[in-house]
KOLLUM-151650 format. One record per residue: residue in three letters; y, x, z of N, C-alpha, C in turn. Coordinates in steps of 0.2 Angstrom, whole numbers, plus 5000, padded with zeros to 4 digits. Last residue first. Layout:
<recs>
ALAYXZYXZYXZ;...
</recs>
This chain:
<recs>
LYS510752985019511352985022511653065021;LYS509952925003509952965009510652975012;PRO509852754998510152824997510052855004;ILE508352664994508852674999509152744999;VAL507952594979507952654982508552664987;TYR506952444975507552474977507452544981;ARG505752384973506052434968506652474970;SER505652294983505152344982505352404978;LEU506652204979506752244985506252304985;LEU506152144967506752184967506852224973;ASN504952074973504952124968505552174967;GLY505551984981505152034984505052094979;VAL506251904972506651944977506251994980;ARG505151854965505651894961506051934966;ASN504551774975504251834972504651874968;GLN505651684977505451724982505051784979;ILE505551614964506151654966506051704972;ARG504351554966504451604960505051644962;ARG504551464977504051524977504151574972;PHE505451374971505651414977505151474977;TYR504651314961505151364959505451404965;ARG503751244969503551294965504051344963;GLY504751154975504351204979504051254975;GLN505451054969505651124969505251174972;TRP504950924972504750954966504951024965;LYS505650894984504950904984504750944978;ARG507250984986506850924985506050944984;GLY507651104999507851064993507451004992;ASN507851255007507751185008508051145002;MET507351415011507551375005507351305007;LEU507551575017507451505019507751465014;MET507151735019507351695014507051625016;SER507351895026507151825028507551775022;PHE506852065028507252015024506951945027;ILE507052245029506852175033507252125029;LEU506352385022506852335022506552275026;ILE505852555024505752485026506352445026;LYS505452685012505852655018505652585019;ARG504952745000504552735007504952725013;ASN505652724989505652794992505452784999;ALA505552594986505252644981505252714984;THR505152505001505552524995505252574991;GLU504152385009504252455008504652465001;VAL504652245018504452275012504652345012;TYR504352105030504552175028504252195021;GLY504951935031504451995033504752065032;SER504851775026505151825030504651875032;LEU505051635017504751695016505151745020;SER504851455013505251515017504751575016;SER505251295008504851355007505251405010;VAL505251115006505451175011504951235009;GLY504751005000505451024999505651085003;ASP503650985013503850955007504550965006;LEU503351155018503351085019503551055013;THR502851325022502951265017502851195020;GLY503051495024503151425027503251375022;THR502451665027502651605022502751545027;LYS502851825031502551755034502851705029;ALA502351985024502851925025502551865027;ARG502452135017502052095022502552045025;LEU502252235003502652175006502152135011;VAL501352314997501952345000502352295004;GLY500452244989500252294994500752324998;ARG501552214977500852204979500652264983;ALA502852234971502752214978502052214981;SER502752254958502752314962502752294969;SER501552124952502252154953502252214957;ARG500452054951500552094946501252124946;LYS500351974963499852014961499952064956;MET501251884969501451954968500951994966;ARG499951784977500651794975500751864974;TRP498751764982498751744975499451754973;ARG498951794996498351824992498451814985;LEU499751745006500051785000499551814996;THR499051695016499451645012499751685006;GLY497751825016498151765019498451725014;ASP497851965005497551925010498051865012;TYR498452024992497852044995497551995000;GLY499751994988499252004983498552024986;ALA500552045002500652014996500052044991;ILE499752005018499952065013499952035006;PRO500351915032499951925026500251975021;GLN500451995049500851965043500351975037;ALA499852055059499751985059500051955052;VAL500152185058499552175055499452095055;ILE501352185065501352195058500752175055;PHE500852165078501352115075501352125067;ASP500052275081499752205080500252155077;PRO501152375080500552375076500252305075;ARG502152335090502252345083501652345079;THR501952335104501752275100501752285093;ALA502452465108501752435111501552375107;PHE503652485101503052525100502452495102;HIS504852395094504452405100503752435099;ALA505452385082505652445086505252445092;LEU504952275076504752335073504952395077;MET505552175084504852185085504652255082;LYS506852185079506752205086505952215087;ARG506652135066506952205067506752225074;LEU506252005068505852055064506052125066;VAL507351955075506751955078506252005075;THR508251965064508452005070507752005074;ALA507751875055507751945053507951985059;ILE507951755062507251775060507251855058;ILE509351755062508951755068508251785067;TYR509651745048509851805052509451805059;PRO509251615044508851675042509051745046;SER509251495058509551535052509151595050;ILE508351345061508451415063508851445057;ARG507751195068508351225064508451295066;ASN506551065068506751135069507251155065;GLY506250945063506750945068506951015070;ARG505150935055505850945052506350945057;SER503751025060504250975061504850985057;LEU502851135062502651075059503051025061;GLY503051255069503551245064503351175060;SER502351295080502051305074502551295068;GLY502951265092502751335091502551345084;ASN504351145093503651165094503551245092;LEU505751145093505351085095504651105097;LEU507351215093506651235092506251175096;LYS508851275085508451215088507751225087;TYR510151395088509551365084509351305088;SER511251435096511251455089510651425085;THR511051415109511451365106511451375098;PRO510451525115510051465114510351415110;PRO510851685107510951635111510651565110;ILE509951835107510051775103510251715107;GLY509551945113510251935112510451885107;LEU508351955118508451995112509151985110;SER508251865128508251935130508351985124;ARG508251755121508951765124508851845126;LEU506951745116507551765111508151775115;PHE506351725129506251785125506751805120;SER506851595131507051645136506951715133;ARG506251525121506951535121507251585126;THR504851535124505151565118505851575118;ALA504951455136504751525137504951565130;ASN505351335131505751365135505651435136;VAL504151305124504751315120505251355124;GLY503251295135503151345130503751355126;LYS503851185142503751245145503651305140;THR503651085132504351095134504351165138;TRP502251075130502651105125503351125127;SER501351145145501651085140502051125135;GLY500151175157500551195152500751145147;PRO500351135175500051125168500451145162;LYS500551305179500251255175500451185178;ARG502051415177501451385180501151325177;TYR502951475168503251415173502651385177;ALA502351575161503051585163503251535168;ARG501051535159501251605161501951615164;VAL501251405154500851415160501051485163;GLY501951435142502251395147501851405154;MET500951505135501551545137501951505143;LEU500051405133499851455137500451495140;LYS500851335123500651305130500451355135;THR500751425113501351405115501351375122;ILE499451435110499751495113500451475116;MET499251315104498851325110499151385114;GLU500051335093500251275098499851295104;THR499351435086500051445088500251395094;THR498151365083498151425087498851435090;PHE498551255074498251245081498251305085;ASN499151315063499551275068499251265074;SER498951465055498551415059499051375064;SER499051555044499551505046499251445050;VAL498251655041498051595038498551535040;LYS498951765047498751765040498551705037;GLY499251715060499751735056499551735048;ALA497951695066498551635066499051655061;TYR497351815065497151755061497651705060;ARG498151885074498151905067497851855062;LEU497951825085498651815082498551835075;ILE496651875088496751805087497451785083;ALA496952015089496451985084496551915083;GLY497752005101498052035094497652015088;LEU496951955111497451915108497751945101;PRO495252005109495952015111496451975108;GLN493951875110494251925107494951945110;SER493451805127493651805120493851865117;TYR492151795138492751825136492851825129;HIS491451695150491451715143492151735141;ARG490551705165491251705162491151735155;TYR489451615177489551655171490251655168;LEU489551565190488851575187488951625181;SER490351545205490451565198489751585196;LYS490251395215490051465214490051485206;ALA491351285223490851295218490851375217;ARG492251235232491651275235491151295229;PRO493151165225493351235228492751275231;SER492651105209492551105216492751175219;VAL493651085195493151125198493151115206;LYS493950915190494150975192493551015195;GLY493350815176493450825183493650905185;MET492550705165493050745166493150755174;ARG490750725161491350685164491850735164;PRO489250705151489750745155490350695157;TRP487750605156488250625151488850665155;LEU486150675162486750635163487350655158;SER485150775161485050705159485650655159;VAL484750925155485350885157485250815156;ARG483751055155483750985155484450965159;ILE483651185143483951165150484051095150;ARG483151225131482751195136482951195143;HIS484151255122483851305126483451285131;SER484651135118484351175113483951235116;ARG485351095130484651055128484251095123;LEU486451175129486051175134485351155133;ALA487051115117486851185117486351205123;ARG487350985121486850995116486551065116;ALA488351015131487650985133487150995128;PHE489251065122489051115127488351085130;GLN489650955115489351005111488951055116;PHE490250875125489550855122489250905118;GLY491350965128490850945133490150925130;THR492050965116491851025118491251015123;TYR492450825115492050855110491750915112;TRP493150805127492550775126492050805121;GLY494250885124493850905129493150875129;PRO494850825112494550895112494150905117;HIS494850685104494750705111494450775111;THR494950675090495450645094495450665101;VAL494650795077494450755082495050725086;ARG495050805059495150825066494850775071;ARG494050855046494450805049494450825056;ARG493650915030493750935037494250885040;TYR492250895019492950875021493050895028;VAL491450955005491450965012492150945014;ASP490250894992490950914994490950915002;PRO489050934979489250904986489950934988;ARG489350884962489150934967489350904974;ALA488650744954489150784956488950834962;HIS487750654948487650724946488250764949;ILE488150534953487550554954487450624953;PRO489850514960489350514954488750554956;VAL490250414973490050484972489650474965;THR491550314982491050324977490950394975;GLY491950244998492150274991491550274987;LYS492150275015492150235010492250275003;LEU491650305032491750335025491650275020;VAL492050325049491950275043492150305037;ILE491450375064491650405057491550345052;LYS491950355081491550335075491850355069;GLU491950445096492250425090491650405085;ARG492350445114491950465108492250435102;TRP493250395123492950465124492450485119;ARG493650265121494150315123493850385125;ARG492650185115492650185122493150245125;HIS492950275101492450225104492450235111;SER494150285088493950295095493450245097;LEU493850335071494050285076493750295082;MET494350415057494050435063494250385068;LYS493950395040494350375046493950395052;ILE494050445023493650455030494150435035;ARG493550415006494050405011493750405018;VAL493150484991492950474998493550465003;ARG492750504975493250474979492950454986;PHE492450574961492250584968492750564972;ARG492350464947492750514951492350514958;GLY491050434935491650414938491950474942;HIS489350364933489950404931490550384935;ARG488450304942488250344936488750394934;ILE488550314960488750284954488450334948;THR488250284977488150334971488150294965;LYS489450244989488950224985488850274979;VAL489850245006489950275000489350264995;LYS489850195019489950145013490150175007;ASN489250225034489250255028489350195022;ILE489750265050489750205045489850225038;ILE489050345063489250355056489150295052;ARG489350355080489050315074489350335068;ARG489850445090489450395092489050365086;VAL490050615091490050555086489550505088;TYR489550685102490250665102490350605097;TYR488350745099488350685103489050645103;SER488350835083488650825090488450755093;ARG488250965072487950895074488050885082;PRO489851035067489151035070488950965072;ASP489450955053489451015056489951025061;LEU488450825046488950845051488850915053;THR488150735031487950785036488550805040;ILE487550605021488150625025487850675030;ARG487250545005486950575010487550615014;ALA487750374999487850444999487450475005;LYS486550244995487150274999487150344998;ASP486150194978485950214985486650244988;GLY486550174965486550124969486450134977;ILE485450294958486150254957486050194961;LYS484650404970484650364963485350324964;LEU484950484981484350504976484350464970;GLY486750514983486050484984485550504979;PRO487850654983487550594981486850574983;ARG488650714999488250724993487950664990;VAL489750775011489550715007489250745000;GLY490050845027489750855020489550795017;ILE491250875037490850815035490650835028;ARG491750955052491650955045491150905043;ILE493050945064492350925062492250925055;ILE494051035075493951005068493150995068;ASN494551115085494551035086494551005079;GLY494251245083494951225081495051145081;ASN493051245089493051245082493751225079;LEU493651165104493051195100493151195093;SER494451175120494451155113493951195109;LEU495151135134494551145132494451125124;ALA496551115134496351175137495551185135;GLY497051055117496851045124496551115127;VAL497850975104497851035108497551015115;PRO497250905088497550905095497450965098;PRO497750975071497250945076497550945083;MET498350975058498750965064498250935069;TYR497551005047498051055048498451035054;SER496550905045496350955049496951005051;LEU496950725045496850795042496850845047;TYR497250595049496550625051496450695048;ARG498450565043498350555050497750595053;GLU498650565029498750625033498550625040;GLY498550435024498050485021498150555025;PRO500250395025499650375024499150435021;GLN501250465038501150465031500450445030;ALA501250485052501450415049501250415042;ALA500950615054500450575056500650505053;HIS502150675050501650685046501050635048;ASP503050635060503250635053502650635049;GLU502450675072502450605070502650595063;TRP502650795076502050785072502050715069;GLY503650805085503850815078503250805073;PRO502750885098503350845096503550865088;GLY500850875096501550905097502150865095;PHE499650795105499950805099500650825100;HIS499150785118498750825114499150835107;VAL499550785135499850765128499550815123;LYS499050815147498650775143498950755136;ASP499350995150499450925151499050885146;PHE498151125154498651095150498751025152;LEU497251145165497651205163498251175159;THR496251045166496851045170497351095169;THR494951025162495551035157496251035160;ASP493351035165494051045169494551065163;LEU492050935165492450975161493150975164;TYR490350935172491050915173491550965169;ILE488850875170489250925167489950905168;ARG487950815185488250815178488550875176;GLY486350865192486950825192487250815185;THR485250945190485150875193485750835192;VAL484751045177485351025181485250955183;LYS483651175174483751105175484351095179;ARG483551305172483051265168483251195169;LEU484151475174484351405174483851365169;GLY484051615173483551575176483651495176;LEU484851685165484951695173484451645176;MET484451645153484251715155484351725163;TYR485151525153484451525152484151595155;LEU486451575152486251535158485451535158;ARG486451645140486551685146486351645152;ARG486351525131485751575131485851625138;SER487551465134486851435136486351485136;ILE488351565128488451545136487751515138;LYS487951555115487851615119487951605126;TRP488351425112487651445111487451505115;LEU489651435113489351395118488551405118;ASP489851525102490051545109489751505114;GLU489551445091489151505093489251525100;THR490651355091489951335093489451385095;ARG492051445098491651415093490951395095;LEU493751485103493051455105492651425099;SER495051515100494551555096493851525098;PRO495951475109495951435103495351465098;ASP495751435126495551485121495551445114;GLY496151375138496551375132496451415127;SER495151385147495651425148496151425142;GLY494151265156494451285150495051335151;LYS492551265164493351265165493651295159;LEU491251165168491551205162492251205162;TYR490051155180490751145179490951195173;LEU488751055186488851115182489551105179;ASN488150995202488450985195488651055192;GLY486451005209487150985209487450985202;ARG485451115209485451045213486151035214;LEU484751185196485351185199485451115203;VAL483151275196483551205196484251215200;GLY482351375196482751365190483151305190;HIS481651395207481251355202481751345196;GLU482451455216481951495213481551465208;ASP484151395211483551405216483051445212;ILE485751435208485151415205484551435210;SER487051375220486751435216486051405213;ARG488151235217487651275221487351335217;SER488951195208489151175214488651205219;GLY489451325196488951275199489151255206;TYR490451365182490351365189489751315190;ILE491051465170490551425171490451425179;LYS492651495160492151505166491651445167;THR493351585148493051525149492551535155;VAL494751685146494151685150493851605151;PHE495551775133495451715136494751715140;ARG496451935135495851895133495751825137;TYR497652045129497551985133496851955131;HIS498252145121497552155124497352095129;PRO499552115118499052115112498352115115;GLY500352005129500152075127499652065122;LEU501051895135500351905136500151975134;TYR502451905132502251875138501451895140;HIS502551975119502951995125502651965132;MET501651905111501551975112501952005118;ALA502251785111501651795114501451865116;ALA503451815104503551795111502851795115;SER502851835092503251885095503351875102;ILE502351705089501951765089502251825093;THR503551625088502951615093502551675094;LEU504251685078504551685085503951675090;ILE503351665068503551735069503851735076;LYS503251525067502651565070502851635071;VAL504351485060504351475067503751515071;ASN503851475047504251545049504351545057;SER503451355043502951395047503251465049;ALA505051285043504351275042503951325046;PRO506451295045506051355043505351345042;ILE507851215039507151195041506751255040;PHE509351305044508851285039508251255043;LEU511051355047510351325050509951295044;LYS511851505043511751435043511051415045;LYS511951645042511951615048512051535049;ALA511851665028511351705032511351665039;ASN512251635015512151575020511751605026;ASN511751785010511951715007511751665012;GLN511851955010511751895014512051835010;PHE511352125010511452065006511352005011;LEU511252225020511352245013511552185008;VAL511652265036511552205031511752225024;LYS510952365047511452365042511252315037;GLY509952395056510252335057510852325052;ALA509052495054509552505059510052445060;GLN508152445044507952455051508452465056;THR509252335034508852395035508552395043;MET509152175027509452225031508952285032;VAL509552025019509252085018509552135023;VAL509451845019509751905022509351965021;LEU509751685013509451755012509851805015;GLY509651515009509851565014509451625013;ILE510051375000509751445000510051485005;LYS509851214995510151255000509751315001;ALA510051134979509551164985510051204989;ARG510651104968510651054973510151074979;ARG509651214958510251174959510151114964;LEU508751314956508951304963509551254964;TRP508551344943508051314946508251284953;ARG509651424940509651354938509151314941;HIS510151534953509751514947509751444946;ARG510851604963511151554959510851524953;VAL509951694967510151644972510451584969;LEU509951784956509351744958509451684963;ARG511151834957510951794951510351754952;ARG511151904969511551844968511451804962;LEU510152004965510051954971510451894970;ARG510952074956510352034954510151984959;LYS511952114964512152074958511552034956;GLN511352194973511652134975511852094970;LEU510852294964510352254968510752194971;LYS512052354960511552324955511052274959;THR512552404972512952344969512452314963;LEU511652504975511652444979512052384976;SER510652584963511252564965511252504969;THR509352604959509652654963510352634966;ILE507852534956508552514957508852564962;LYS506552594945506952594951507652574951;ARG505352534936506052544935506352534942;ILE503752614939504152554940504952574939;ARG502152664934502852684935503252614935;ARG500752654944501152624939501852644940;ARG499952814948500352754950500752724945;PHE498352864942499152874942499352804945;PRO497052844937497252904941497952914941;TYR496352694938496952724935497152784939;ILE494952604934495252664938495852684934;LYS494352444937494752484933495052544937;ARG492652454945493352424944493752474940;PRO490952424941491552474941492252434940;ARG489952334950490352324945490952374945;ILE488352394956489052374957489452374951;ARG487152454954487252384952487952354953;ILE486552604946486952574950487052494949;LEU485552614936485552654942485952634947;ARG485552544924485352514930485252554936;LEU486052604913485352624915485152594921;ARG487352544914486852524908486152544910;ARG487852614925487652544925487252514920;MET487952744919487452734925487352654926;LYS488852714910488252734908487752724913;LYS489952674918489752634913489052644911;ILE490152804924490052744928489652694924;TYR490552884913489952894917489752844921;GLY491752824909491152824904490552834908;VAL492552854920492452784918491752774914;TYR492552994918492352964924492152894923;LYS493153004906492553034907492153004913;LYS494452954909494052924903493352944904;ALA494853044918494852974920494352944915;VAL494953164911494553164917494353084919;TYR495853134901495253154899494753144905;ARG497053114909496753064905496053074903;LEU497153244914497053184919496753134915;TYR497553314903496953334907496753274911;HIS498753264899498153254895497553264899;PRO499653154911499553224908498853214904;ILE500453004909499853034911499753104908;TRP501452934903501552964909500953004912;ARG500952874892501452924891501552964897;ARG500052784896499852844893500352904893;ARG500952674898500552714904500352774902;LYS501352644886501852664891501452704896;ARG500152604880500452664877500952684882;THR499852494888499352554888499752614886;ARG500852404884500852434891500352494891;ARG500552394870501152424872501152444879;ARG499352324872499352394869499952434870;ARG499752204878499252254881499252324878;LYS500452154867500852174874500352224878;GLN499452134858500052184856500352204863;ALA498752044864498452104863498952154861;ARG499651934864499451964871499152034870;ARG499751914850500351934854500151974861;LYS498451874848498751934844499351964848;ARG498451754855497951814857498251874854;LYS499451684848499551704855499051754857;ARG498751674835499351714836499551734843;ALA497651594839497551664837498151704837;ARG498351484842497951514848497851594845;ARG498751444829499251464835498951504840;ARG497551434823498051484821498551504826;ARG497051324830496751384830497151444828;LYS498051224826497951244833497651314834;ARG497751224812498451244814498451264822;THR496451174812496651244810497251264812;ARG496751044818496351094821496451164819;ARG497450994807497751004814497451054818;LYS496550994797497151034796497451044803;ARG495650904802495450974801496051014801;LYS496350784802496150814808495950884808;GLN496450774788497150784792496950814799;ALA495150744785495450804782496150824786;ARG494950624791494550684794494950754791;ARG495850544784495950554791495650624793;LYS495150554771495850574772496050594779;ARG493950494774493950564772494650594773;LYS494450364777494150404782494150484781;ARG494950334764495350334770495150374775;ALA493750334757494250384755494750384761;ARG493050224764492750294764493350344762;ARG493950124759493850144766493550214767;ARG493650134745494350144748494350164755;ARG492350094745492550164742493250184745;LYS492349964749492050014753492250084751;ARG493049914739493349914745493049964750;THR492149934728492849964728493149964735;ARG491149844733491049924732491649964732;ARG491749724732491549754738491449824738;LYS491949724718492549724722492349744729;ARG490549714714491049774712491649784716;LYS490249594718489849654721490349714720;GLN490949514710491149514717490849574721;THR490349544698491049564699491249564706;HIS489049484699489149564699489849584700;ARG489249354697489149374704489249454704;LYS490649294687489949324688489849354695;LYS491549154682491449214686490749234688;PRO491449084665491349084672491249144676;GLN492749114653492049124655491949114663;HIS493848994647493649054650492949054652;ILE494548934632493948924636493748984640;ARG495648934623495748954630495148934635;LEU495648894610495448844614495548864622;LYS495949024605496448974604496248914609;THR494749104608495449124611495949064611;HIS493849034600493749034607494449054611;ILE494349054587494348984590494248984598;ASN494049194587494749164586494849094589;LYS492649184587493049224592493749194593;LEU492449124575492249094581492549124587;GLN492849234566493149164566493049124573;LYS491849324569492549344571492949274571;VAL490749264564490749284572491549294573;LEU491049264551490949194554491049214562;HIS490949394548491549364547491549294551;SER489549414550490049444554490749414553;PRO488949334540488949314547489449344551;SER489949294525489549344529489549314536;THR490549174518490249234515489749264519;GLN491249054520490549054521490249114517;THR492648994523492349064523491649054524;SER492948854523493248894518492948964518;SER492248814535491948794528492248834522;ILE493048864545492348884544492048874537;ALA494248814543494148884542493448904541;VAL493848684544494148704538494048774537;SER493548684558493048674553493248694546;ALA494748714563494248764564493648754559;SER495548604560495748674557495148724558;GLU494748514567494848504560495048574557;LYS495048564580494348554577494348554570;LYS496348544582496148614582495448614579;SER496348404581496748444576496448514575;ARG495648374593495348364586495748394580;ALA496448424602495848454601495548444595;SER497448324601497648394600497048434599;ALA496748214605497048224598497148294596;GLY495348274615495848234613496048244606;THR493548314614494148324616494648274613;MET492248284608492448254614493148264617;PRO492148364596492248294595492448264602;LEU491948494603492548484599492648404598;LEU490748524609491248494613491848474609;LEU490048604599489748534601490248494605;LEU490848714598490748674592490448604594;THR490748764611491448744608491348704602;LEU489448794612489748744616490348714613;ALA489348894603488948834602489248774606;CYS490048994609490248974603489948904601;VAL489349014621490048994622490248964615;GLY488149064616488149004619488848974620;SER488649184610488349134606488349064609;PHE488949254622489549234617489249184612;LEU487749274627488249234631488749214626;GLY486949334616486749274620487349244623;LYS486749414605487449394607487349334612;ARG485749474597485749474605486449464607;ARG485549454584485949504586486049514593;LEU484649344584484449414581484849464583;GLN485549254589484949274593484649334590;TRP486449244578486649274585486049294589;HIS485549194568485849254567486149284574;ASN485349064574484749114573485049184572;MET486549014573486249024580485749074579;ILE486749004559487149044563486849064570;SER485748914556485648984553486149024557;HIS486248804562485548824564485448904562;MET487348774554487448794562486748824564;
</recs>
């Protein structure tokens, strides 16, 4: 046995030799069956005593027969851990490869899209080039190259626009039946399911080319402004100017002191701004005024005390829309459209309050309660409330969060008391010009013995209505509605008087009052009901009146250029040749105005669409297509 172990040690069979030695030592300790195995093993060993290699083989056989297993080793567990790690890595690699494949697919799709766009552009340019004579093409190319060279040499700084020495060729529609067929197809489009569509197209002479529900009543939204603007042109004229008057209870003495009160009388001017109050104060300073011993009295008796129009309750009741700027109050003394701007920007460090600025800075705002916190990351969320303070001033309450690296934002909110807002701002303007006013302003009529000190004149009404039509200003049209009531039925002006004045104007055009329903002058109500035929008739009559025609046409937005149509029909043939008034409410969209045809004639159209809230964008798309079709039509000669 000793010789065998020495032989194993020489051959470095350490583990196996130990196992064999243990089997030989433990054989006598096993049971009967083990003993029989031991005897057989000893017989086998004794019978073969030839070579050590043969002995090793026999010992291996004994080991397998006795089924003595080797103990688990530590390095096997390590191997298992390694294999698990390898599998995890392999799975990660597989996922990364899949992601790469998806990215490559997306890139290929984008590349295909770019390729298609480029091909479309090439086709367009080929089509354009076909219609340009060779010499014109050469001149245009040289001119553009010359401008680029000048710009490269920094001789000019302006960016050269694309120059096309030709008008884009459009496919003209010469047949009336073809135009009617296409319009009918658009009116019955699948986007307009369960919607109510009204459309009328007529010539300047009043001949109807197409109609669909033309005499049915619809919610017109801001298309009511067409009626208000036309009635204002009729009652006031495009050259009318608003006059804001300044009175003093006495004349200014030689020391520059007004021993009495200063009166500011409102004329219902919707265009009065902070700059105008600054000019008035400057002029009073130039007249020698240095001190007012009494008060500033604000005369707002031209209009009644109802500041919010009929039908506005629908919007004021909705959460988040009560203080918004699109429906400000209306008063004889109004400033900046009765809107205040609130600037919000993050604080200097995280956890600080946001920094708040007001435009204009005014004594009208009693207090600003700032609860806006600066945070590290997140959304720019600010909620603003305007709360009355003692019935003539306001508090502004701000809540929310602002990220520290966010850009500043500006919010527009309406004021509640327009007369007080103007009065406090006028007092601030006087003090900025070193005119001492020690007492707060009050409401009151101008004394009959008061002396006129200064009169401020506004821009002509045509310019003010141009702004109202282009931007669709609810405030301006409602102010003018009340002023028409004053002009037609004496003061105080009210919505009832103003609407009655508009009705009498429509009656003079041959439109009976029973064929429509009108509540206010801006269309900010779902109670208004008008047919497309009435709007088209008003547009046709205004086009025939020479005195007001230029200012009325200029008040309409131009497709693709300005106003509410600035971003619409930019790539269609209607760009620049369609002038129309838009109207939008939830589920309501309208477009009415004029369009120039392919042979330089004018068509009048009105399109009113009532449906669901989500259909608004589809309404606008259909309106754009209708405008494009009408601009391509060729009116046949008689």
